[in-house]
C-alpha positions in Angstrom: 110.8 131.0 81.1 108.4 128.9 79.3 106.3 132.0 78.2 109.5 132.9 76.4 109.4 129.7 74.7 106.2 130.1 73.4 106.7 133.4 72.3 110.0 131.9 70.0 107.8 129.0 68.8 104.8 131.2 67.7 107.8 133.7 65.8 109.5 130.8 64.2 105.9 129.0 63.1 105.0 132.6 61.8 107.7 133.3 59.8 107.6 130.1 58.7 104.1 130.3 57.3 104.5 133.8 55.9 107.7 132.1 53.9 105.6 130.0 52.5 102.9 132.0 51.0 105.3 134.6 49.5 107.0 131.9 47.5 105.6 132.0 43.9 107.0 129.6 40.9 107.4 131.0 37.4 106.3 130.0 34.3 103.7 129.8 31.7 100.1 129.4 31.5 99.4 126.0 29.2 97.0 127.3 26.3 95.7 125.1 23.3 93.8 125.6 20.0 93.0 122.2 19.6 89.0 121.6 19.8 87.7 119.3 22.7 85.0 116.5 22.6 81.7 117.4 20.9 79.2 118.7 23.7 76.4 116.4 22.9 77.3 112.6 22.8 73.8 111.6 20.6 71.9 113.7 17.9 68.4 114.5 18.4 65.9 112.1 16.3 63.4 113.8 14.4 61.3 110.4 14.0 60.4 110.6 17.6 57.2 112.2 19.1 57.4 114.1 22.3 55.6 112.4 25.1 52.7 113.8 26.9 52.9 113.9 30.7 50.1 111.6 32.0 47.7 112.7 34.9 47.9 110.7 37.8 44.4 110.5 38.2 42.5 110.4 34.6 39.5 109.4 35.7 38.3 109.7 39.5 36.9 106.5 40.9 33.9 106.4 42.2 33.8 104.5 45.4 31.7 101.2 45.2 29.9 101.5 48.8 27.4 104.8 49.4 28.7 107.2 52.2 27.3 106.1 55.8 24.5 108.8 56.9 27.2 110.9 59.1 29.4 111.2 56.9 28.8 115.4 57.0 29.4 115.0 61.3 31.7 112.2 61.5 34.8 112.3 63.6 37.9 111.0 63.0 38.1 108.0 65.3 35.0 106.4 63.5 36.6 107.8 60.0 39.7 105.6 60.9 37.4 102.2 61.6 36.4 102.4 58.1 37.2 100.5 55.5 38.9 102.5 52.3 36.2 102.4 50.1 33.8 103.5 52.6 36.5 106.2 53.1 36.8 107.4 49.9 32.6 107.4 49.8 33.1 110.0 53.4 35.5 112.1 51.8 33.9 112.5 48.3 30.5 113.1 50.2 32.1 116.0 52.1 33.3 117.3 49.1 30.0 117.3 47.2 28.1 118.7 50.2 30.4 121.5 51.2 31.4 124.9 49.6 34.8 124.5 48.4 37.1 125.3 45.3 37.5 121.1 45.6 35.2 119.2 44.0 34.5 115.4 44.6 36.6 114.5 42.0 39.6 115.0 44.0 38.3 112.7 46.7 41.4 110.4 45.6 43.9 112.8 46.3 42.5 113.7 49.6 41.6 110.6 51.0 45.5 110.2 51.8 45.3 114.0 53.5 42.5 112.6 55.6 44.1 109.1 57.2 47.3 111.1 58.1 45.5 113.9 59.5 42.9 112.0 61.2 45.3 109.6 63.0 46.3 113.2 65.0 43.2 114.7 65.8 40.9 111.8 66.3 38.5 113.9 67.8 37.7 116.1 65.3 35.3 116.0 62.7 36.5 114.9 59.3 35.0 117.7 57.4 36.9 120.0 59.5 40.4 118.3 59.2 39.8 118.2 55.0 38.1 121.5 54.7 39.4 123.7 57.4 37.9 124.9 60.6 38.4 126.1 64.5 41.2 124.9 66.0 40.6 121.6 67.6 40.7 121.1 71.4 
């Protein structure tokens, strides 16, 4: 008997849904010929000159300290123990000595990369972290 009640209830729900979906309301679509609001809220000024984008590093910063003697073979663990100026000098020395499309002027851009990757790969040489190399073990 419960199967019969479920079937009847399902049939009533189906009929109600179909009846509700087939109902249409007659009428007309509202149309207007009045102009709308202006599309721009202000007029362009002729006295302002276009702004030129500034480069983030217009002049490369040179480190105030020299790079350590082992800058080209330094491990990330050693690198992380240095102060910021010496880290910048290490990155600049690596970029100056290695064959890369990047030059020493990009040292400020690559220093944060070296800082982050050296946290993950403390036994890798900094030069390999910056310029690529073998897979670290």
